[in-house]
C-alpha positions as CSV (number, residue, x, y, z in Angstrom):
1,M,17.4,1.6,12.1
2,P,15.8,1.6,8.7
3,T,14.0,-1.5,7.5
4,E,13.3,-2.3,3.8
5,F,11.2,-5.1,2.3
6,F,9.6,-5.9,-1.0
7,V,6.0,-7.2,-1.4
8,E,5.6,-9.0,-4.7
9,G,2.2,-8.8,-6.4
10,K,0.0,-6.4,-8.2
11,P,-0.4,-3.2,-6.2
12,I,-4.1,-2.6,-5.4
13,A,-5.4,0.9,-4.7
14,Q,-7.6,1.4,-1.6
15,G,-10.4,3.4,-3.0
16,S,-13.6,4.7,-1.5
17,M,-16.0,2.6,0.5
18,R,-19.4,1.8,-1.1
19,S,-22.6,1.3,0.8
20,Y,-24.6,-1.8,0.2
21,G,-27.5,-1.0,2.4
22,G,-28.2,-1.7,6.0
23,G,-25.0,0.2,7.0
24,R,-22.8,-2.4,5.3
25,M,-19.7,-0.7,3.8
26,V,-17.3,-2.5,1.4
27,H,-14.1,-1.4,-0.4
28,S,-14.6,-1.1,-4.1
29,S,-11.9,-3.6,-5.1
30,P,-12.4,-7.3,-4.2
31,D,-8.6,-7.8,-4.4
32,L,-7.8,-5.2,-1.8
33,K,-8.0,-7.6,1.3
34,G,-5.6,-10.1,-0.2
35,W,-3.1,-7.3,-1.1
36,R,-3.3,-5.8,2.4
37,D,-2.9,-9.2,4.0
38,L,0.2,-10.0,1.9
39,I,1.8,-6.7,2.9
40,G,1.1,-7.4,6.6
41,L,2.4,-11.0,6.3
42,T,5.6,-9.7,4.7
43,A,6.2,-7.0,7.3
44,R,5.3,-8.9,10.5
45,P,8.5,-11.0,10.8
46,L,10.6,-7.9,10.5
47,F,9.1,-6.0,13.4
48,A,9.1,-7.4,17.0
49,A,6.4,-4.8,18.0
50,P,4.9,-1.7,16.5
51,F,6.8,1.6,17.1
52,H,5.2,3.4,20.1
53,K,2.7,6.2,19.3
54,S,5.3,8.8,20.4
55,E,7.7,7.8,17.6
56,A,7.6,9.6,14.3
57,I,8.0,7.4,11.2
58,T,9.3,8.1,7.7
59,V,8.1,5.9,4.9
60,H,9.3,5.6,1.3
61,L,7.3,3.5,-1.2
62,V,8.2,2.5,-4.8
63,F,5.3,0.9,-6.6
64,N,6.2,-1.4,-9.5
65,I,3.4,-1.4,-12.0
66,E,3.3,-3.7,-15.1
67,R,3.5,-1.7,-18.3
68,P,0.0,-1.9,-19.9
69,K,-0.3,-3.5,-23.3
70,T,-0.9,-1.1,-26.1
71,V,-4.5,-1.2,-27.1
72,K,-6.3,1.0,-29.5
73,R,-9.4,2.4,-27.9
74,K,-11.1,5.6,-27.2
75,K,-10.4,5.8,-23.4
76,P,-6.8,5.7,-22.2
77,T,-5.8,2.9,-19.9
78,S,-6.4,3.9,-16.3
79,Y,-3.6,3.6,-13.8
80,P,-4.1,3.4,-10.0
81,D,-3.9,6.7,-8.2
82,L,-0.7,7.0,-6.2
83,D,-2.5,8.4,-3.1
84,K,-4.8,5.3,-3.0
85,L,-1.9,2.9,-3.4
86,I,-0.2,4.7,-0.5
87,R,-3.4,4.4,1.6
88,A,-3.5,0.6,1.2
89,V,0.1,0.2,2.3
90,L,-0.1,2.5,5.3
91,D,-3.3,0.9,6.5
92,S,-1.8,-2.6,6.1
93,L,1.2,-1.6,8.3
94,T,-1.0,-0.3,11.2
95,G,-0.5,-2.5,14.3
96,I,2.6,-4.1,12.8
97,V,5.1,-1.3,12.1
98,Y,3.4,1.5,14.0
99,E,0.4,1.8,16.3
100,D,-1.4,4.3,14.0
101,D,-0.6,5.6,10.6
102,S,-0.9,9.1,12.0
103,Q,2.7,8.5,13.2
104,V,3.9,8.8,9.6
105,V,5.4,12.3,9.5
106,S,7.1,12.0,6.1
107,I,6.3,10.0,3.1
108,T,7.8,9.8,-0.4
109,S,6.4,7.6,-3.1
110,Q,6.6,6.9,-6.8
111,K,5.2,4.6,-9.5
112,Q,7.4,3.0,-12.1
113,Y,7.0,0.4,-14.8
114,D,8.6,-2.9,-13.9
115,E,8.1,-6.5,-15.0
116,R,8.1,-7.6,-11.3
117,P,5.0,-5.9,-9.9
118,G,4.9,-5.1,-6.2
119,V,5.9,-2.4,-3.7
120,L,9.3,-1.7,-2.1
121,V,8.7,-0.4,1.4
122,W,11.3,1.5,3.4
123,V,10.5,2.5,7.0
124,H,12.7,4.6,9.3
125,P,11.8,5.7,12.8
């Protein structure tokens, strides 16, 4: 049975890890942990247990991004990479929706401008 839910908030891309010496690795965005926690908190009540490793999962994601203000400058406004937005959501759902994100066999996603930022998540086993 498909499950759909919306997580309201500014979508944060999960970029590369950075080394800060002594083997300490940190994600480049300080807001990432809060975004991933919010996704997990929203999903947890909808799933009694993660789907078993043997189950294939289909995921559809629609990211609502606030339209940037028009600003005259030399560099264009940067938008988050879709693949990095996807990575943040898939990692957030691990252990809640599925045991491992390798269970995701099909994924569709898109970014769109919307005044209500967030991500619509649709999961189907």
